Kinemage of the C-alpha trace (Angstrom):
@kinemage 1
@onewidth
@group {chain A} dominant
@subgroup {mainchain}
@vectorlist {calphas} color= white
{ca met a 1} P 8.099 6.879 -10.094
{ca lys a 2} L 9.812 5.437 -7.057
{ca arg a 3} L 7.935 6.403 -3.685
{ca glu a 4} L 8.940 5.360 -0.012
{ca phe a 5} L 7.060 3.888 2.600
{ca thr a 6} L 7.481 2.209 6.410
{ca ala a 7} L 7.364 -1.527 7.311
{ca ile a 8} L 6.501 -2.550 10.436
{ca ile a 9} L 7.202 -5.913 11.234
{ca glu a 10} L 6.190 -8.157 14.441
{ca arg a 11} L 7.153 -11.229 15.519
{ca arg a 12} L 4.031 -13.421 16.976
{ca gly a 13} L 4.637 -16.814 17.567
{ca asn a 14} L 6.021 -19.255 15.004
{ca trp a 15} L 4.880 -16.288 12.260
{ca tyr a 16} L 5.751 -12.210 10.888
{ca ile a 17} L 3.171 -10.174 10.793
{ca gly a 18} L 3.507 -6.723 8.985
{ca tyr a 19} L 1.856 -3.584 7.855
{ca ile a 20} L 2.538 -0.260 5.768
{ca glu a 21} L 2.300 2.043 8.558
{ca glu a 22} L 1.077 4.910 6.304
{ca ile a 23} L -1.927 3.081 4.799
{ca ser a 24} L -4.347 1.682 5.850
{ca gly a 25} L -4.869 -2.128 4.874
{ca val a 26} L -2.023 -2.946 3.728
{ca asn a 27} L -0.695 -5.917 5.856
{ca thr a 28} L 0.036 -9.563 5.438
{ca gln a 29} L 1.856 -12.623 7.307
{ca gly a 30} L 4.663 -15.142 6.503
{ca lys a 31} L 6.722 -17.433 7.681
{ca thr a 32} L 10.235 -15.234 7.377
{ca ile a 33} L 10.706 -11.456 7.416
{ca lys a 34} L 11.273 -12.244 3.847
{ca glu a 35} L 8.087 -13.347 2.765
{ca val a 36} L 6.222 -10.623 4.990
{ca arg a 37} L 8.601 -8.041 2.518
{ca glu a 38} L 7.974 -9.591 -0.505
{ca asn a 39} L 3.934 -10.084 0.158
{ca leu a 40} L 3.989 -6.503 1.923
{ca arg a 41} L 5.121 -5.141 -1.484
{ca glu a 42} L 2.616 -6.983 -3.362
{ca ala a 43} L -0.188 -5.942 -1.069
{ca leu a 44} L 1.395 -2.312 -1.288
{ca lys a 45} L 1.079 -2.568 -4.933
{ca leu a 46} L -2.670 -4.354 -5.381
{ca ile a 47} L -4.032 -1.522 -3.289
{ca met a 48} L -2.566 1.362 -4.675
{ca glu a 49} L -4.168 0.056 -7.927
{ca val a 50} L -7.141 -0.717 -6.565
{ca asn a 51} L -7.494 2.663 -5.030
{ca lys a 52} L -6.595 4.118 -8.364
{ca ser a 53} L -9.275 2.241 -10.486
{ca leu a 54} L -11.983 3.609 -7.750
{ca val a 55} L -10.886 7.032 -7.980
{ca glu a 56} L -10.644 6.845 -11.953
{ca lys a 57} L -14.549 5.411 -11.752
{ca glu a 58} L -15.416 8.094 -9.418
{ca leu a 59} L -13.973 10.836 -11.635
{ca lys a 60} L -15.137 9.701 -15.001
{ca gly a 61} L -17.674 11.943 -16.516
{ca lys a 62} L -16.538 14.743 -14.693
{ca ala a 63} L -16.357 18.721 -16.122
{ca glu a 64} L -13.564 19.842 -14.148
{ca ile a 65} L -11.431 18.147 -12.152
{ca ile a 66} L -7.074 19.061 -11.226
{ca arg a 67} L -4.778 16.194 -10.676
{ca glu a 68} L -1.362 17.627 -9.361
{ca pro a 69} L 1.535 16.021 -7.619
{ca ile a 70} L 1.557 16.445 -3.566
{ca val a 71} L 4.991 16.385 -1.291
{ca val a 72} L 5.218 15.958 2.229
{ca asp a 73} L 8.042 15.571 3.899
């Protein structure tokens, strides 16, 4: 499933910094905008994998949970 997020990229001196607007903690830097975009994709994937893993551990053994998609505009 593809999801769309908003990347914010700013020039700071000789570097570019970037972060994902919707998810705290997803940030990176690079010498080029292309490098920042690639780094943001990787950081976002890693954060989402770690968050999912942490939730799975928290839910393990719980008798009743509801898991469902939520769509927002």
